[in-house]
N, CA, C and O atoms as CSV, one atom per row, in Angstrom:
chain,resi,resn,atom,element,x,y,z
A,1,UNK,N,N,25.356,12.373,20.266
A,1,UNK,CA,C,24.204,12.184,20.008
A,1,UNK,C,C,23.407,11.758,21.001
A,1,UNK,O,O,23.941,10.854,21.643
A,2,UNK,N,N,22.104,12.123,21.460
A,2,UNK,CA,C,21.379,11.850,22.849
A,2,UNK,C,C,20.506,10.619,22.365
A,2,UNK,O,O,19.620,10.691,21.514
A,3,UNK,N,N,20.923,9.408,23.085
A,3,UNK,CA,C,20.094,8.191,22.523
A,3,UNK,C,C,19.313,7.945,23.813
A,3,UNK,O,O,19.875,7.799,24.899
A,4,UNK,N,N,17.839,7.901,23.623
A,4,UNK,CA,C,17.078,7.515,24.754
A,4,UNK,C,C,17.420,5.955,25.366
A,4,UNK,O,O,17.640,4.928,24.724
A,5,UNK,N,N,17.392,6.109,26.483
A,5,UNK,CA,C,17.861,4.864,27.355
A,5,UNK,C,C,16.835,3.981,27.792
A,5,UNK,O,O,17.106,3.043,28.541
A,6,UNK,N,N,15.677,4.201,27.387
A,6,UNK,CA,C,14.440,3.411,27.621
A,6,UNK,C,C,14.276,2.387,26.684
A,6,UNK,O,O,13.397,1.561,26.930
A,7,UNK,N,N,14.914,2.267,25.694
A,7,UNK,CA,C,14.580,1.243,24.532
A,7,UNK,C,C,15.809,0.499,24.243
A,7,UNK,O,O,16.860,0.795,24.812
A,8,UNK,N,N,15.714,-0.656,23.204
A,8,UNK,CA,C,16.899,-1.339,22.736
A,8,UNK,C,C,16.942,-0.770,21.503
A,8,UNK,O,O,16.097,0.026,21.093
A,9,UNK,N,N,18.203,-1.267,20.695
A,9,UNK,CA,C,18.424,-0.724,19.500
A,9,UNK,C,C,19.043,-2.124,18.437
A,9,UNK,O,O,19.798,-2.969,18.917
A,10,UNK,N,N,18.713,-2.160,17.390
A,10,UNK,CA,C,19.308,-3.031,16.331
A,10,UNK,C,C,20.383,-2.622,15.488
A,10,UNK,O,O,20.184,-1.588,14.850
A,11,UNK,N,N,21.467,-3.195,15.341
A,11,UNK,CA,C,22.438,-2.705,14.600
A,11,UNK,C,C,22.139,-1.917,13.168
A,11,UNK,O,O,22.860,-1.068,12.645
A,12,UNK,N,N,20.797,-2.465,12.651
A,12,UNK,CA,C,20.391,-1.939,11.464
A,12,UNK,C,C,19.569,-0.517,11.512
A,12,UNK,O,O,18.917,0.025,10.619
A,13,UNK,N,N,19.821,-0.102,12.854
A,13,UNK,CA,C,19.330,1.087,13.100
A,13,UNK,C,C,17.762,1.415,13.240
A,13,UNK,O,O,17.242,2.483,12.919
A,14,UNK,N,N,17.200,0.450,13.703
A,14,UNK,CA,C,15.924,0.398,14.394
A,14,UNK,C,C,16.027,0.502,15.940
A,14,UNK,O,O,16.828,-0.127,16.631
A,15,UNK,N,N,15.054,1.433,16.402
A,15,UNK,CA,C,14.683,1.184,17.988
A,15,UNK,C,C,13.567,0.546,18.248
A,15,UNK,O,O,12.689,0.412,17.396
A,16,UNK,N,N,13.479,0.093,19.424
A,16,UNK,CA,C,12.363,-0.909,20.110
A,16,UNK,C,C,12.265,-0.308,21.617
A,16,UNK,O,O,13.118,-0.066,22.471
A,17,UNK,N,N,10.653,-0.155,21.562
A,17,UNK,CA,C,10.252,0.246,23.011
A,17,UNK,C,C,9.008,-0.710,23.252
A,17,UNK,O,O,8.174,-0.942,22.377
A,18,UNK,N,N,8.975,-1.232,24.520
A,18,UNK,CA,C,8.046,-2.046,24.751
A,18,UNK,C,C,6.766,-1.418,25.342
A,18,UNK,O,O,6.909,-0.497,26.145
A,19,UNK,N,N,5.723,-1.772,25.064
A,19,UNK,CA,C,4.554,-1.094,25.075
A,19,UNK,C,C,3.431,-2.026,25.361
A,19,UNK,O,O,2.717,-2.450,24.453
A,20,UNK,N,N,3.227,-2.422,26.882
A,20,UNK,CA,C,2.125,-3.453,27.209
A,20,UNK,C,C,2.027,-4.608,26.240
A,20,UNK,O,O,1.020,-4.819,25.565
A,21,UNK,N,N,3.052,-5.297,26.207
A,21,UNK,CA,C,3.254,-6.759,25.558
A,21,UNK,C,C,3.378,-6.604,24.130
A,21,UNK,O,O,3.403,-7.622,23.438
A,22,UNK,N,N,3.469,-5.312,23.526
A,22,UNK,CA,C,3.852,-5.161,22.045
A,22,UNK,C,C,5.133,-4.204,21.928
A,22,UNK,O,O,5.402,-3.426,22.842
A,23,UNK,N,N,5.797,-4.278,20.937
A,23,UNK,CA,C,7.003,-3.687,20.722
A,23,UNK,C,C,6.483,-2.390,19.654
A,23,UNK,O,O,5.744,-2.618,18.697
A,24,UNK,N,N,6.891,-1.300,19.920
A,24,UNK,CA,C,7.039,-0.082,18.953
A,24,UNK,C,C,8.371,-0.080,18.375
A,24,UNK,O,O,9.402,-0.309,19.009
A,25,UNK,N,N,8.293,0.200,17.087
A,25,UNK,CA,C,9.412,0.004,16.229
A,25,UNK,C,C,9.609,1.482,15.516
A,25,UNK,O,O,8.691,2.039,14.914
A,26,UNK,N,N,10.905,2.030,15.664
A,26,UNK,CA,C,10.975,3.174,14.837
A,26,UNK,C,C,12.446,3.301,14.373
A,26,UNK,O,O,13.237,2.420,14.711
A,27,UNK,N,N,12.856,4.331,13.628
A,27,UNK,CA,C,14.266,4.340,13.146
A,27,UNK,C,C,15.100,5.369,14.240
A,27,UNK,O,O,14.564,6.320,14.809
A,28,UNK,N,N,16.184,5.060,14.361
A,28,UNK,CA,C,16.932,6.031,15.122
A,28,UNK,C,C,17.344,7.395,14.315
A,28,UNK,O,O,17.280,7.492,13.090
A,29,UNK,N,N,17.778,8.436,15.201
A,29,UNK,CA,C,18.150,9.605,14.727
A,29,UNK,C,C,19.192,9.544,13.686
A,29,UNK,O,O,19.332,10.202,12.655
A,30,UNK,N,N,19.941,8.520,14.248
A,30,UNK,CA,C,21.413,8.623,12.968
A,30,UNK,C,C,20.740,8.082,11.817
A,30,UNK,O,O,21.170,8.549,10.762
A,31,UNK,N,N,19.806,7.231,11.699
A,31,UNK,CA,C,19.420,6.566,10.484
A,31,UNK,C,C,18.458,7.652,9.719
A,31,UNK,O,O,18.386,7.655,8.490
A,32,UNK,N,N,17.851,8.415,10.395
A,32,UNK,CA,C,16.978,9.484,9.571
A,32,UNK,C,C,18.015,10.534,9.051
A,32,UNK,O,O,17.775,11.144,8.009
A,33,UNK,N,N,19.267,10.773,9.822
A,33,UNK,CA,C,20.184,11.861,9.348
A,33,UNK,C,C,20.859,11.203,8.170
A,33,UNK,O,O,21.095,11.955,7.224
A,34,UNK,N,N,21.242,9.835,8.040
A,34,UNK,CA,C,21.792,9.278,6.954
A,34,UNK,C,C,20.741,9.434,5.814
A,34,UNK,O,O,21.106,9.889,4.730
A,35,UNK,N,N,19.469,9.077,6.023
A,35,UNK,CA,C,18.711,9.089,4.819
A,35,UNK,C,C,18.360,10.487,4.189
A,35,UNK,O,O,18.288,10.670,2.973
A,36,UNK,N,N,18.131,11.539,5.225
A,36,UNK,CA,C,17.665,12.794,4.737
A,36,UNK,C,C,16.426,12.877,4.805
A,36,UNK,O,O,15.796,12.006,5.404
A,37,UNK,N,N,15.848,13.856,4.256
A,37,UNK,CA,C,14.240,14.358,4.284
A,37,UNK,C,C,13.456,13.106,3.931
A,37,UNK,O,O,13.744,12.569,2.862
A,38,UNK,N,N,12.401,12.510,4.764
A,38,UNK,CA,C,12.029,11.557,4.459
A,38,UNK,C,C,10.581,11.892,3.674
A,38,UNK,O,O,9.777,12.711,4.120
A,39,UNK,N,N,10.381,11.151,2.465
A,39,UNK,CA,C,8.883,11.581,1.600
A,39,UNK,C,C,7.978,10.536,1.801
A,39,UNK,O,O,6.790,10.853,1.730
A,40,UNK,N,N,8.242,9.387,2.032
A,40,UNK,CA,C,7.471,8.097,1.731
A,40,UNK,C,C,7.708,6.952,3.002
A,40,UNK,O,O,8.808,6.444,3.218
A,41,UNK,N,N,6.772,6.719,3.605
A,41,UNK,CA,C,6.916,5.386,4.468
A,41,UNK,C,C,5.700,4.380,4.009
A,41,UNK,O,O,4.494,4.514,4.212
A,42,UNK,N,N,6.296,3.487,3.428
A,42,UNK,CA,C,5.274,2.313,3.102
A,42,UNK,C,C,4.421,1.699,4.057
A,42,UNK,O,O,4.723,1.715,5.251
A,43,UNK,N,N,3.230,1.080,3.578
A,43,UNK,CA,C,2.278,0.831,4.703
A,43,UNK,C,C,2.907,-0.683,5.127
A,43,UNK,O,O,2.852,-1.615,4.324
A,44,UNK,N,N,3.250,-0.768,5.891
A,44,UNK,CA,C,3.905,-1.895,6.581
A,44,UNK,C,C,2.707,-3.178,6.773
A,44,UNK,O,O,1.679,-2.926,7.402
A,45,UNK,N,N,2.885,-4.250,6.310
A,45,UNK,CA,C,1.786,-5.427,6.357
A,45,UNK,C,C,1.147,-5.712,7.756
A,45,UNK,O,O,1.707,-6.480,8.539
A,46,UNK,N,N,0.259,-5.240,7.989
A,46,UNK,CA,C,-0.299,-5.553,9.487
A,46,UNK,C,C,-1.019,-7.102,9.128
A,46,UNK,O,O,-1.858,-7.312,8.252
A,47,UNK,N,N,-0.493,-7.987,9.968
A,47,UNK,CA,C,-0.713,-9.356,10.031
A,47,UNK,C,C,0.133,-10.320,9.735
A,47,UNK,O,O,-0.016,-11.535,9.872
A,48,UNK,N,N,1.356,-9.507,9.171
A,48,UNK,CA,C,2.397,-10.413,8.671
A,48,UNK,C,C,3.350,-11.026,9.792
A,48,UNK,O,O,3.529,-10.321,10.785
A,49,UNK,N,N,3.879,-12.072,9.743
A,49,UNK,CA,C,4.663,-12.313,10.703
A,49,UNK,C,C,6.069,-12.468,10.312
A,49,UNK,O,O,6.241,-13.077,9.256
A,50,UNK,N,N,7.062,-12.071,10.904
A,50,UNK,CA,C,8.412,-11.797,10.393
A,50,UNK,C,C,9.390,-12.437,11.071
A,50,UNK,O,O,9.259,-12.432,12.295
A,51,UNK,N,N,10.433,-13.046,10.574
A,51,UNK,CA,C,11.594,-13.414,11.243
A,51,UNK,C,C,12.613,-12.259,11.749
A,51,UNK,O,O,12.673,-11.209,11.109
A,52,UNK,N,N,13.370,-12.447,12.839
A,52,UNK,CA,C,14.452,-11.446,13.057
A,52,UNK,C,C,15.179,-11.182,11.917
A,52,UNK,O,O,15.773,-12.061,11.292
A,53,UNK,N,N,15.163,-9.888,11.581
A,53,UNK,CA,C,16.097,-9.473,10.443
A,53,UNK,C,C,15.522,-9.349,9.144
A,53,UNK,O,O,16.166,-8.850,8.222
A,54,UNK,N,N,14.276,-9.796,8.996
A,54,UNK,CA,C,13.474,-9.900,7.976
A,54,UNK,C,C,12.879,-8.536,7.613
A,54,UNK,O,O,12.521,-7.837,8.561
A,55,UNK,N,N,12.706,-8.004,6.222
A,55,UNK,CA,C,12.286,-6.671,5.779
A,55,UNK,C,C,11.061,-6.587,6.275
A,55,UNK,O,O,10.265,-7.500,6.055
A,56,UNK,N,N,10.698,-5.471,7.033
A,56,UNK,CA,C,9.157,-5.538,7.411
A,56,UNK,C,C,8.686,-4.227,6.464
A,56,UNK,O,O,7.464,-4.194,6.316
A,57,UNK,N,N,9.326,-3.280,5.881
A,57,UNK,CA,C,8.768,-2.404,4.979
A,57,UNK,C,C,9.864,-1.508,4.525
A,57,UNK,O,O,11.047,-1.841,4.595
A,58,UNK,N,N,9.499,-0.493,4.109
A,58,UNK,CA,C,10.598,0.590,3.285
A,58,UNK,C,C,10.158,1.928,3.700
A,58,UNK,O,O,8.944,2.132,3.739
A,59,UNK,N,N,11.114,3.032,4.072
A,59,UNK,CA,C,10.928,4.158,3.947
A,59,UNK,C,C,11.716,4.834,2.761
A,59,UNK,O,O,12.645,4.163,2.311
A,60,UNK,N,N,11.517,5.872,2.280
A,60,UNK,CA,C,12.090,6.712,1.064
A,60,UNK,C,C,12.379,8.015,1.432
A,60,UNK,O,O,11.549,8.682,2.050
A,61,UNK,N,N,13.545,8.485,1.099
A,61,UNK,CA,C,13.940,9.903,1.130
A,61,UNK,C,C,14.132,10.351,-0.087
A,61,UNK,O,O,13.873,9.724,-1.114
A,62,UNK,N,N,14.652,11.588,-0.009
A,62,UNK,CA,C,15.056,12.243,-1.341
A,62,UNK,C,C,16.547,11.764,-1.892
A,62,UNK,O,O,17.089,12.021,-2.967
A,63,UNK,N,N,16.969,11.052,-0.880
A,63,UNK,CA,C,18.183,10.607,-1.371
A,63,UNK,C,C,18.128,8.918,-1.942
A,63,UNK,O,O,18.627,8.476,-2.977
A,64,UNK,N,N,17.378,8.208,-0.930
A,64,UNK,CA,C,17.612,6.732,-1.102
A,64,UNK,C,C,16.062,6.133,-0.525
A,64,UNK,O,O,15.197,6.767,0.079
A,65,UNK,N,N,16.058,4.851,-0.897
A,65,UNK,CA,C,15.123,3.997,-0.208
A,65,UNK,C,C,15.695,3.080,0.495
A,65,UNK,O,O,16.574,2.354,0.031
A,66,UNK,N,N,15.203,2.999,1.856
A,66,UNK,CA,C,15.508,1.975,2.787
A,66,UNK,C,C,14.904,0.899,3.197
A,66,UNK,O,O,13.728,1.191,3.413
A,67,UNK,N,N,15.117,-0.235,3.420
A,67,UNK,CA,C,14.564,-1.345,4.186
A,67,UNK,C,C,14.573,-1.134,5.579
A,67,UNK,O,O,15.607,-0.860,6.187
A,68,UNK,N,N,13.350,-1.260,6.169
A,68,UNK,CA,C,13.319,-1.361,7.776
A,68,UNK,C,C,13.039,-2.748,8.112
A,68,UNK,O,O,12.209,-3.419,7.499
A,69,UNK,N,N,13.721,-3.167,9.069
A,69,UNK,CA,C,13.946,-4.787,9.330
A,69,UNK,C,C,13.125,-4.855,10.777
A,69,UNK,O,O,12.957,-3.892,11.525
A,70,UNK,N,N,12.642,-6.244,11.005
A,70,UNK,CA,C,12.024,-6.705,12.286
A,70,UNK,C,C,13.346,-6.732,13.200
A,70,UNK,O,O,14.367,-7.281,12.788
A,71,UNK,N,N,13.287,-6.176,14.338
A,71,UNK,CA,C,14.447,-6.321,15.222
A,71,UNK,C,C,14.419,-7.777,15.793
A,71,UNK,O,O,15.458,-8.406,15.992
A,72,UNK,N,N,13.131,-8.295,16.055
A,72,UNK,CA,C,12.899,-9.656,16.626
A,72,UNK,C,C,11.745,-10.219,15.584
A,72,UNK,O,O,11.108,-9.685,14.677
A,73,UNK,N,N,11.777,-11.525,16.133
A,73,UNK,CA,C,10.515,-12.128,15.240
A,73,UNK,C,C,9.128,-11.954,15.863
A,73,UNK,O,O,8.993,-12.049,17.083
A,74,UNK,N,N,8.046,-11.689,15.012
A,74,UNK,CA,C,6.882,-11.510,15.559
A,74,UNK,C,C,5.949,-11.087,14.312
A,74,UNK,O,O,6.288,-11.168,13.131
A,75,UNK,N,N,4.660,-10.601,14.815
A,75,UNK,CA,C,3.692,-10.358,13.838
A,75,UNK,C,C,3.418,-8.657,14.024
A,75,UNK,O,O,3.184,-8.058,15.074
A,76,UNK,N,N,3.512,-8.198,12.868
A,76,UNK,CA,C,3.002,-6.780,12.837
A,76,UNK,C,C,1.771,-6.600,12.992
A,76,UNK,O,O,0.961,-7.224,12.308
A,77,UNK,N,N,1.397,-5.707,13.929
A,77,UNK,CA,C,-0.226,-5.627,14.371
A,77,UNK,C,C,-0.701,-4.418,13.970
A,77,UNK,O,O,-1.904,-4.356,13.717
A,78,UNK,N,N,0.186,-3.126,13.817
A,78,UNK,CA,C,-0.300,-1.933,13.674
A,78,UNK,C,C,0.922,-1.106,12.792
A,78,UNK,O,O,2.146,-1.188,12.901
A,79,UNK,N,N,0.186,-0.387,11.996
A,79,UNK,CA,C,1.300,0.497,11.292
A,79,UNK,C,C,0.655,2.000,11.530
A,79,UNK,O,O,-0.556,2.217,11.495
A,80,UNK,N,N,1.743,3.078,11.797
A,80,UNK,CA,C,1.445,4.217,12.425
A,80,UNK,C,C,1.019,5.109,11.090
A,80,UNK,O,O,1.806,5.779,10.422
A,81,UNK,N,N,-0.390,4.966,10.857
A,81,UNK,CA,C,-0.982,5.678,9.611
A,81,UNK,C,C,-0.580,7.134,9.612
A,81,UNK,O,O,-0.433,7.572,8.470
A,82,UNK,N,N,-0.393,7.874,10.438
A,82,UNK,CA,C,-0.043,9.279,10.584
A,82,UNK,C,C,1.228,9.350,9.777
A,82,UNK,O,O,1.265,10.411,9.154
A,83,UNK,N,N,2.169,8.669,9.594
A,83,UNK,CA,C,3.215,8.656,8.795
A,83,UNK,C,C,2.961,8.632,7.219
A,83,UNK,O,O,3.849,9.124,6.523
A,84,UNK,N,N,1.898,8.138,6.630
A,84,UNK,CA,C,1.527,8.154,5.528
A,84,UNK,C,C,1.385,9.661,4.960
A,84,UNK,O,O,1.865,9.903,3.852
A,85,UNK,N,N,0.749,10.659,5.680
A,85,UNK,CA,C,0.606,11.871,5.572
A,85,UNK,C,C,1.826,12.764,6.031
A,85,UNK,O,O,2.126,13.789,5.418
A,86,UNK,N,N,2.385,12.401,6.938
A,86,UNK,CA,C,3.688,13.064,7.338
A,86,UNK,C,C,4.883,12.351,7.688
A,86,UNK,O,O,5.284,12.294,8.850
A,87,UNK,N,N,5.494,11.777,6.668
A,87,UNK,CA,C,6.844,11.071,6.729
A,87,UNK,C,C,7.997,11.816,7.509
A,87,UNK,O,O,8.755,11.268,8.309
A,88,UNK,N,N,8.009,12.926,7.215
A,88,UNK,CA,C,8.724,13.939,7.954
A,88,UNK,C,C,8.836,13.836,9.496
A,88,UNK,O,O,9.834,14.310,10.039
A,89,UNK,N,N,7.863,13.239,10.231
A,89,UNK,CA,C,7.942,13.275,11.669
A,89,UNK,C,C,9.023,12.286,11.799
A,89,UNK,O,O,9.628,12.356,12.869
A,90,UNK,N,N,9.388,11.443,11.027
A,90,UNK,CA,C,10.584,10.382,11.417
A,90,UNK,C,C,11.964,11.361,11.359
A,90,UNK,O,O,13.011,11.046,11.925
A,91,UNK,N,N,11.810,12.434,10.682
A,91,UNK,CA,C,12.976,13.364,10.679
A,91,UNK,C,C,13.071,14.264,11.972
A,91,UNK,O,O,14.111,14.500,12.586
A,92,UNK,N,N,11.894,14.694,12.259
A,92,UNK,CA,C,11.822,15.660,13.389
A,92,UNK,C,C,11.578,15.157,14.641
A,92,UNK,O,O,11.975,15.790,15.620
A,93,UNK,N,N,10.886,13.939,14.790
A,93,UNK,CA,C,10.807,13.305,16.157
A,93,UNK,C,C,11.046,11.911,16.019
A,93,UNK,O,O,10.139,11.100,16.203
A,94,UNK,N,N,12.191,11.574,15.712
A,94,UNK,CA,C,12.441,10.093,15.528
A,94,UNK,C,C,12.131,9.149,16.599
A,94,UNK,O,O,11.807,8.000,16.298
A,95,UNK,N,N,12.207,9.571,17.996
A,95,UNK,CA,C,12.234,8.688,18.731
A,95,UNK,C,C,10.580,8.890,19.411
A,95,UNK,O,O,10.187,8.144,20.307
A,96,UNK,N,N,9.855,9.821,18.929
A,96,UNK,CA,C,8.424,9.660,19.346
A,96,UNK,C,C,7.530,8.992,18.380
A,96,UNK,O,O,6.431,8.483,18.601
A,97,UNK,N,N,8.330,9.097,17.028
A,97,UNK,CA,C,7.337,8.528,15.866
A,97,UNK,C,C,7.843,7.100,15.632
A,97,UNK,O,O,8.858,6.858,14.979
A,98,UNK,N,N,7.047,6.144,16.227
A,98,UNK,CA,C,7.305,4.568,15.846
A,98,UNK,C,C,6.414,4.573,14.466
A,98,UNK,O,O,5.468,5.262,14.086
A,99,UNK,N,N,7.132,3.518,13.911
A,99,UNK,CA,C,6.573,3.186,12.518
A,99,UNK,C,C,5.517,1.934,12.590
A,99,UNK,O,O,4.452,1.926,11.973
A,100,UNK,N,N,5.985,0.867,13.450
A,100,UNK,CA,C,4.920,-0.170,13.175
A,100,UNK,C,C,4.956,-0.771,14.681
A,100,UNK,O,O,5.919,-0.520,15.406
A,101,UNK,N,N,3.991,-1.486,15.080
A,101,UNK,CA,C,4.134,-2.300,16.194
A,101,UNK,C,C,3.952,-3.727,15.905
A,101,UNK,O,O,3.202,-4.237,15.072
A,102,UNK,N,N,4.940,-4.414,16.912
A,102,UNK,CA,C,5.132,-5.816,16.510
A,102,UNK,C,C,4.751,-6.539,17.936
A,102,UNK,O,O,4.943,-6.045,19.047
A,103,UNK,N,N,4.175,-7.801,17.658
A,103,UNK,CA,C,3.994,-8.759,18.937
A,103,UNK,C,C,4.889,-9.778,18.654
A,103,UNK,O,O,4.855,-10.550,17.696
A,104,UNK,N,N,5.913,-9.711,19.805
A,104,UNK,CA,C,7.088,-10.559,19.552
A,104,UNK,C,C,6.653,-12.009,19.783
A,104,UNK,O,O,5.727,-12.244,20.559
A,105,UNK,N,N,7.367,-13.100,19.058
A,105,UNK,CA,C,7.056,-14.331,19.387
A,105,UNK,C,C,7.569,-14.731,20.908
A,105,UNK,O,O,6.970,-15.534,21.624
A,106,UNK,N,N,8.756,-14.047,21.270
A,106,UNK,CA,C,9.446,-14.235,22.492
A,106,UNK,C,C,9.937,-12.842,22.998
A,106,UNK,O,O,10.943,-12.309,22.528
A,107,UNK,N,N,9.195,-12.297,23.955
A,107,UNK,CA,C,9.528,-10.927,24.329
A,107,UNK,C,C,10.998,-10.854,24.991
A,107,UNK,O,O,11.632,-9.805,25.107
A,108,UNK,N,N,11.402,-12.003,25.367
A,108,UNK,CA,C,12.896,-12.111,25.801
A,108,UNK,C,C,13.970,-11.929,24.849
A,108,UNK,O,O,15.130,-11.635,25.138
A,109,UNK,N,N,13.433,-12.154,23.534
A,109,UNK,CA,C,14.786,-11.692,22.368
A,109,UNK,C,C,15.133,-10.348,22.372
A,109,UNK,O,O,16.212,-9.985,21.903
A,110,UNK,N,N,14.153,-9.394,22.961
A,110,UNK,CA,C,14.515,-7.899,23.051
A,110,UNK,C,C,15.777,-7.880,23.803
A,110,UNK,O,O,16.677,-7.179,23.342
A,111,UNK,N,N,15.978,-8.504,24.830
A,111,UNK,CA,C,16.976,-8.375,25.616
A,111,UNK,C,C,18.470,-8.485,24.871
A,111,UNK,O,O,19.471,-7.900,25.286
A,112,UNK,N,N,18.429,-9.356,23.682
A,112,UNK,CA,C,19.626,-9.765,22.977
A,112,UNK,C,C,19.826,-8.417,22.079
A,112,UNK,O,O,20.866,-8.367,21.423
A,113,UNK,N,N,18.956,-7.370,21.997
A,113,UNK,CA,C,19.414,-6.323,21.380
A,113,UNK,C,C,20.297,-5.345,21.706
A,113,UNK,O,O,20.872,-5.671,22.744
A,114,UNK,N,N,20.695,-4.224,21.269
A,114,UNK,CA,C,21.687,-3.377,22.039
A,114,UNK,C,C,21.039,-2.222,23.016
A,114,UNK,O,O,20.045,-1.554,22.733
A,115,UNK,N,N,21.803,-2.129,24.211
A,115,UNK,CA,C,21.519,-0.644,24.676
A,115,UNK,C,C,21.973,0.433,24.098
A,115,UNK,O,O,22.644,0.364,23.068
A,116,UNK,N,N,21.697,1.456,24.627
A,116,UNK,CA,C,22.040,2.984,23.845
A,116,UNK,C,C,23.470,3.156,23.737
A,116,UNK,O,O,23.945,3.716,22.749
A,117,UNK,N,N,24.254,2.683,24.748
A,117,UNK,CA,C,25.611,2.806,24.899
A,117,UNK,C,C,26.078,1.669,23.745
A,117,UNK,O,O,26.789,2.185,22.883
A,118,UNK,N,N,25.891,0.585,23.596
A,118,UNK,CA,C,26.252,-0.516,22.752
A,118,UNK,C,C,25.784,0.101,21.090
A,118,UNK,O,O,26.421,-0.127,20.061
A,119,UNK,N,N,24.835,0.713,21.170
A,119,UNK,CA,C,24.162,1.027,19.768
A,119,UNK,C,C,25.409,2.262,19.235
A,119,UNK,O,O,26.014,2.276,18.163
A,120,UNK,N,N,25.515,3.183,20.326
A,120,UNK,CA,C,26.317,4.524,20.000
A,120,UNK,C,C,27.620,4.024,19.442
A,120,UNK,O,O,28.276,4.642,18.604
A,121,UNK,N,N,27.990,2.728,20.023
A,121,UNK,CA,C,29.533,2.251,19.690
A,121,UNK,C,C,29.607,1.664,18.277
A,121,UNK,O,O,30.676,1.716,17.669
A,122,UNK,N,N,28.563,1.129,17.747
A,122,UNK,CA,C,28.601,0.693,16.585
A,122,UNK,C,C,27.574,1.168,15.260
A,122,UNK,O,O,27.463,0.645,14.151
A,123,UNK,N,N,27.046,2.082,15.704
A,123,UNK,CA,C,25.925,2.936,14.898
A,123,UNK,C,C,26.767,3.185,13.462
A,123,UNK,O,O,26.163,3.102,12.392
A,124,UNK,N,N,27.936,3.438,13.502
A,124,UNK,CA,C,28.961,3.820,12.311
A,124,UNK,C,C,29.069,2.815,11.361
A,124,UNK,O,O,29.131,3.012,10.147
A,125,UNK,N,N,29.093,1.636,11.969
A,125,UNK,CA,C,29.718,0.202,11.355
A,125,UNK,C,C,28.915,-0.076,10.178
A,125,UNK,O,O,29.454,-0.573,9.190
A,126,UNK,N,N,27.380,0.264,10.196
A,126,UNK,CA,C,26.442,-0.054,9.110
A,126,UNK,C,C,25.950,0.935,8.179
A,126,UNK,O,O,25.165,0.608,7.289
């Protein structure tokens, strides 16, 4: 599996990409493969402050519903509304299709997440 090296990863299968002081958060290719065809992406609550590991929202596939977690503490500042009409973008373009943007409480917390090689080594454990 080809994991982009320009981002960090959570053991819960979210990826994080820094973007002008905000963090784009999406799900990994491994996560979308496990879920199958995605049919719904919940509207993640803009303005909500989350702790690291707290549920940010939900995605639903033909197989299951799955929580999406905040990889670090911060405030949800934007939801990718394109996913409301096209949730399948998470299947076809998992690394181009961010789900929500987070304003981190401490941007240094991102460094505690996994790099691509570290995530690749543990992705099958969860």
